[in-house]
Each structure stands twice: as C-alpha cells, then as structure tokens.
Residue, then its C-alpha position, 0 to 999 in steps of 0.5 A: m293304778g297297780i300294786t305297791f309295796y311300801e318297805k318303811e311302813k310294811l304294807f301293801k297297797l293295791d289300786t284300782p280305778g276307783a278304789s285301794y285295797v291295803c293290807g300288811i305285815f305286822d309284829k315281828e312275828g310277821f301276821l298278815g293283817h288286813a286294814y282297809f278296802g274302799p274309795g281310793l285313797e293317796e297315801p298307803d299308810v292306814g295300818y293304825l286301822c288294824r288297831t295294833q296300838e290298843p288293847p290287846y296290842v301285838p304279841a311281842v307287846n302282849n305275849r300274855d295276852r296272845l289268844a286275845f290278838y289272835d281273836s280280834f286282829p283282821f288276818e288276811y288269811p286267818t287259820h284254824g286252832l291257835g285262838d282266832y275263834r271266828d269263821d277260819c280260812l284254812a284248817v288242817r289234819t296231820a299225822a299225828g291228828n293235830t290241827a293247830l296252823k299259825l301261818t306267818y310272813a316269809s317273802h312277796e312278788i309283784i308280778a306283770g300280769k296275771k297266771p292261769l290257776k291249775g286245773l281251774p277257770a279264773t279271771f285273765g289279762d295280760a301285763d297291760q291289763c293287770t298285776t299280781l302280788e303273791v305273798l308267801l306265808k309260812d308254819e315252819i312247824l309244819g313245813l306248809e306254805v300258803i302263796l296269797s295270789y291278789s290281782v287287780f284290774e285296770d279297768v275294774d274296781a275288783v280284787l281277785r284272790s286265790a290260794r296255793i297250799v304247798n306241803r314241804g314237810n315230810e309226811e302227809i296233810y290233810l286239808t279239811k278247810v280250804m276257803s279262797a279268801c276272807l274280808d275282815m272289817d268293821n260291822e258299820s250297821y251293814d246289810i246282807i244280800t244273798l240269792h236264793g231259790s229252787w227249781a224253776r225260781e232261781r236268785h231271787v234277791n234276799r236282802r237283810p241286816l247282818s246281825k251277830g253270829t254267822q250268816r251263810v249261803s252254802s251248797i253240798r249239792g255237788e253244784s252251786g245250786h238252784q237254792e243258794h248261790p256262792f255270792m254275797a254282798i254287803m252294803d250300807h243300811n241305806a245303799d240303794q241302786t245309785m248310792g252307798n258303799v256295796w262289797g260284792i264277793n262271787l266265787v269262780y266254782s261250780g262245786n259245793f261252795v260256802a259264803g259267809c259272814y261272822v259278826n264277833q263280839f266286837d261288832s267286827l265282821r269277817a265275810y269269806i267264801g270257798i269249797n264247802p268243808e262238809d263232806f271235804c278232806w284233800k290228802l296232800m303229801p310231800g311236794e304236793e300242792f292244792t290250788a283253791p278256786e279264785a274269789v272276786i271281791v268287787y267294790s262300789d261307792t255307787g250301790l248296787g248299780g255300780m257293784t254290778r257294772n263292775f262284775h258285768d265289766l269284769y266277767r265280760n272282759h277277764l272271764i269269758r273266752s269263747a269265739y261268742k264273747d263278742k258277737k251277736r248269738p244266733v237266734l235259736i229255736n229250741n224243740w223241748e217245749a214243742t215236743y219233749f220227747d215226741f218227736d222223729t226227722d219230719k217234726l223237727l224238719a217242719i219246725a225248721d220250715e216254718a222257722a226259716k220262713v220268720g227269720i230264726e237262725m238255728l234249730v237246736m235238738d233237745d233230749g230224746w235223740f239218743g238211745y232208745r230215749n223216749s222218756d227221761n228213765s233211760s238211755l243216759g250214756d248211751w250217746k248214739v243216734n236213735e235212727s228210729k227216730l231220726k231216719g236217716g242218721l243225725k247228719y242227714l238231718v243237720d245237713e237239711v237243717n243247714r240246707r234250709g238255712l239255718k244252723f244246727g245245735i244239740w243237746f248232752e247230758p254228759e255227766m249222767i247215766s241211767p240204770d237202764s242203759d247199755l253203759y251201766r249195764a257194762h260198767p254199773d261201777w261207773a256210777i257214783r256209789i257206795a259200796g254194798r249201798e243202793p244209790g239214791q236215783a233223781r229224775e231216774q239217773y245216776v251220775l257218773d264217777l268223773s273222778r276215774p280217768e277211764v270214765v272221763e276219756h269215755t265220755y268225752g270220746q262219745i261227745s267228740e265222736v258225734l260232734h265230728s259225724a255232722n256240722i253241729e255248731y252248738v251244744k247245750w250242756d245239761m246236768n239235771r240231778p244234784l250228787a249224792d252217795m258219795g263213793s268211787a270205786c276207785l279212790p281209797a278210803d283216806r281220799m275219798g273225801e276228794l271226790f267232791h272237788r275231783y268231780v268238779l275239776a273233771v267237769y271242767e277238764l271236759q268243757e276245756r277239752l270241748v272249747s279247745d277241740f271245737p273253738n268255733l262252737l257255741l256252748e251254753n251251760c244248764s243244770g236243770g235250768g239254772a242250777r249252775f249259773d256261775p263263774g266257773m262255767l262262764y269260763y267256758s260258755p258265754q251263756i248259761w240257761c238261766s231258768d227252766d221257768t220260761d214265763a216272762i212275769e215269773r222270769l222278771s225276778i229270776q233274771e233281776g237276780t241273776a243280772m245283779v252279778y252277771p251280764l245280760s250277755a250270758m243269761g240264756a232267755h227265750v220266748s216259749d208258749c202260752p199257757n206257760h208250761a211251768v206255770g200255766r200264765v198267759t202273757p202277750f207275745r210281745t211282752r215275752g219277746y221284750v223280757a227275753l231280749a234282756g238275755t241272749f234271746g231265742y225261741e222255746l215253742d212248736v213254731t208250726r202250731i202257735p196262733e198266727e198273730d204270734r207268729s207273724m210277730i217273729p221277724s219284728q222281734i227278731d229284726m228287734y234283737h238284732k238292731y239291739n242286741d250289741l246295745v244290751r250284751m255290751g252295754d251297762y245295765y241300770r235298774m230302776a224298779s224291782y217287780s220283787e219289791n214293788h209287786e206292781f212293775d219292773c224297769y231297767m235300762v242299758v246305756a251304751k259305753d259312749k252313752s249315745e243310746a240306751l233302751v229302756t224296758f217297763i213291764q207293767v205286771l198288774g194293770r192300774v184303774n183310775c191312776h196317773s202315769r209312773r215317772i221313772r227317773l232314768q240313769g247312766l245318760d250323759p247329762g249334757l246331751r240331747y236325747r230322743l225318745e223311741y218308743v218302740d212296736g206299738a208303743a207309739d202312743e207313749s208320745k201322743g201330745e209331746g211331739t215326736d221331734r222333741t228331745y231331752l237334756g240328758e239331765t232332765l231325763m235323770k232328775a225329772g224323769l219321763l212319764i209313761r202311761n198306764p198300759r191297759g191289761d196285765f203284762q203289758g210292757r214298753l220298750i223305749h229307744v233313747v236316742e242322741a239327738 
C-alpha cells in the first residue's frame, strides 16, 4: 500500500488495501492522464488504457489532430478552452478576457502523511496512516500553477483529492470554475445513484441507467441542500448490496456544489465534483492561491455495501474529530416538538423532572429562549436571554437542570438575522442584500453577511458569551433558510462572485473557533433538518440532525439514503410524539425506538404528557441504547431490504468489527394476511462461528418451537437465512441480537 512513481513508465500507482489507482505522464508535453481505478494490481504498467497508441495518437505523433486528442484523452484535471469539449475542471478569465488554459506536468512529490487544507475541512492522517502525492502542473503562458493532491489511507479503499491554484504571473486571473476532482473511464453500461429530496424527505435514493450527455446534481442555495446532495455513485448495472463494481464520489463542502457525469460520443464517461461554477468568480492576484474543497472517491468491488462501509470507516477514523467521536452521546430530550415557542423555566424544569425519572441524560432548550422571540418572526441575531420566559436567567435554569442530574444543551441559529431585531435596526447593512433591492425573506429572516470580519466577530462573541455564562454541554447549530439576493456592502464588483464561497469559509471559521474554545462541547449541526448533512459539517460536529421529519416510517427512507454514505453515529435521530407532527401517522412507541436506535438516539416530545404506556417504555429503551450503541456506532453496516424499493418492509444490520455480535433491525411497514414468514439472509458474519439469536424487547415469540438455546453457524444465517414471522399489525418492528455462542 502507499504511492509509488515508476520512472520508466512515467506512472503513479496509488495502492489501498483492496484497490489501485494509476495515472501518469504522457507525450513529451507532459499531459497528466488517468489510466485505472479498480481492484488492486500487482504491476503498474496499465498506461496503455489511455489509448495513446491508437488514433488520434498524442500531439507529438499527430499534431494535426490535436483537438481530437484533447477531446478524447482521459485527463486527470481537464481544463477549458483548448478543445476538450467535455465538462472540464478548471476555467479562467484573464485580464485580456481570454479563457484558454493548458496544464502540463512540471514535478511531483510523495509525502508521508497528509497536509491540512487551509480554511477548509478535510480528512486527516499521520505518516503511519496515509501517503500523499502532490503533482505540480503549469500553464507557462499564464504563469498559473495547479497542485493536485492525492492521499491514500492504509485502512480504506479511497482516494482523497484536492487542488490548489496559484497565480505566479504578473496580472490578476479570474477563476470561473474550480472542480476538486474528476474521474475519466469507459462507460460499461453503468448505473448512477444520486440522493434527492426536499424539506422533511431528504436523501432519498435515485438509481437509473447512465445515458449519453450530462447527468448532474447541484445546489445554488448557499448550502448543500435538502433537494440534492454532493454525492453520486457509478456502478455496474447488476451491482447490488453485495456484488459489483461501485465508485462513490462525495465532496467535503457545505455550500454550492455540482456533481456530474458526462458520457461522450465514444461512450467514455467523465465524473466530476466541486464548487458550483454558477455565480462563482474568484479574483486571484499575483502570488495568491485558491484551495478547492476535498473530494472523496471510494471504490468497492463488493457492491454498494462495500462502498458504504468504506465511507463509514473513512469518516469515523479520518474526518470526525470531536471528543465524542468514539463515545456514546448522552440520551437527550429536546423541547421543540414538546412546546415549540410556548415554554418558560417552570415548563422546562417539569420536563427535566420527568426526564430524570426515566433515565434521560440531557435537556436541550430549542428555539425561543432569546430576545423577545415567541414565534419565528423576530429576534434572530439578538442572542440575549429572554428573562420574562427564563425567570432567574439562563444560569439558574442550567444549574437547576444539572441539580436534577441532567446535562444541558441549547439551540442557536447564528448565521441569521430577523428584520425585527435590535441587531438589524442597528446594522441593516449586515444582511446579505443587493443595494437598492428589497431582499427576499424566508421564514421571515435574512442571512448575515459573514464575508465581513466584523460580522463574524460579533456573531462569535455573542455565542461565546452565552456558552461561558452557564454549564452548557451541547449546542444545536441551525440554519433555516437558503441564500439569495447575493450582495455584500463590502465586496467590490469584481469580487462579488466570491460571496457564496466566502460565506462558507466564514461558517467553517466560526465552527472551528467554537470547537477549539469549547473542546468538550457536543456540537450537532442542523439546517432546517438535513439541508447541510455533508462531510464538511462532520469535520466540526460528530452528528447532524438528519431531518425535521421524525416519523419512524418516513425515517426509513431518509436514514437509508443517509446511511449509504454517512456512519450511523452521525445521524441525529429521535423518538417523537404521535400523531407525528409532520405526517400525522401513529406508530407504536417501540417501533419508534427501534428506528431511532440506528442514529444518535434521543427524544423529541413532552415527557410530562405522553401516555403512561409509552413513558413506561423509556427506561428499557435507554437501557437498549446503552447496551447496543457501541455496536451501532462502531460496527459495519449491512442492508438486506429496502422499504423504498419493496414498499413493504425494511431490514438492516450492524456487525461488530470482530464478528462477535450483530444487531438486526426489521421493520414491517404494512401487515400481511395469510402469508409465510419472511426469509432474511444475514450478512457480514464469520461463516465458521456459531451464533445464538436473542429476540429483543417483546419479540421473543419468534423463537417458539425452535429452542432458546439453538445456535447457528454464521454460514447458515448468511446462506440459508433466518425466518421472521409476520408481526400482527402495521408499523411493527423486530430487533434481533446475534451473539457468538
């Protein structure tokens, strides 16, 4: 494993535990081309896959058809304006208005370890964990340099890519498009998967055949977004959860993005990902550099399941940094769906009293504690305690909650400003807006112009003051509207195209300061639910609120799409009240607990008012969480059935790394009459180990007639499967603990 340069062949070979990535230098001009990314190779000499020995050949052999070469060669980092008519990675505009750019190899360096990306979240690893290749490309005419960075880890089949663009010339250059990476390969009748949705139904899986032309997902909302996601997977047409080649691509970024795949006339495909070029233009002065976000490219030859486990391991081990990264999160109760804005100190302490009795470990106070905010139409930006609600102040409330044995958490929406706020009345120019144009509101709020240092300082100062005022151990950081009317009172006209990206960099700066100054704080990111559930946010917070839709059945599809890329430990998931506040559905309290167990686990309800039957289940649910969370948080995730596909039931499992135990979750959405039991073939077990099945929490009837002491070989459970009888009723669950006998 690691990275090797083969001088004779002019090839770079990047090796991971199960894959190889090969690129190299071609033609005397030094074009950097992509040859291979797939199952591990012993020998490196696969440069012939770039087809330079057939028409149109390289320019040194056939210069009369240079444009045909540009339009067919598999470039590692293609540029605009010279004749490559596919979607490219880098486009510029010079002071003279020219847009052509030609990059050729100048030098390279292989480094033990991995450098951080300035101002951006990125994966990390030391010299024992990873190796990095940096390839320097130059355009001698423009004086522009591009440093392509490739990192591989010893423990995961992924290549991490980013690019730095440096202006070594004497004039400014405008960057109009900067992708983080692309992948050129043959289209062998592949399918593509992307994740789509909207508020309250995020990240639903969309799979379809790859076709000619461009297929893409993107956001221009200033956030990664509810609607589309900075991820795509390309796979064999017959690939499933257990077999087939899959390439998964994800962007470590929380703003505007584009991820696309272009299939050309030769049935070659180019997949790419990076900052969305729409409304993007970055002025690069002589001596300055621009750093693109990191792209993650994962390979699996064991289907979508293998891709998923690669992403999970990478993000758990090399992206999430929190003190809570490898720890259980406290079981919290959030008062949002319990009270909305209608609460005071007495109400919160009443919830805390009941929560303490049933074993809940943290109370989180959501929106409505500041300014004079009794609805969502005022006070954002005025982060001062409303003492007419919280009599005695915040410290009194926190101390009282702590005295009851609970930790305390609080909600902020730091990036926003209400038109009806003291801050807006004092600084209307601090809102993002176009001069002379009334900005559009969403949720009756504007967005703060975080490209301005004084706005960042003021915002962080308020947050810090609140957190220093009491023993606050958790923050939910929310962001409830997209960006629009993009104008800044401080950016000149030729830098206005930088505003979207500067905004994201400022959010990263704020969160970096927060987790640095409060290293033991549990930070949970949120954006109107799951509109900013992306790897960039995971770098700062070990968990992200998955969706404002807490209905257990809706969550099956939401959590399936999320878990395709992100570890279960990152998914904010709660047991909420019924009828559910989003869809009005009534599901059993036990089933709600099973579904929330696949995430961080907590409660979103008024524990003082729910039926006694439900309240009495909470202690056993919390015991269940403590018993299984280490396994759920750190184990390998396998999916056996998808409700979004079969419209009847959902089934997934988590297996311990040492194969000693597993937890199977089965959710029947619709009951069936006069049907056989369902046969479920487990995955990921040790074929030679014997296992015992423990039916959890009221499901013991499954083992009737089979003997409670019966054991099974792992091979039997995976090949022959186990039978799950049809539970009586809709929305019923089964939880099965598989334990080494």
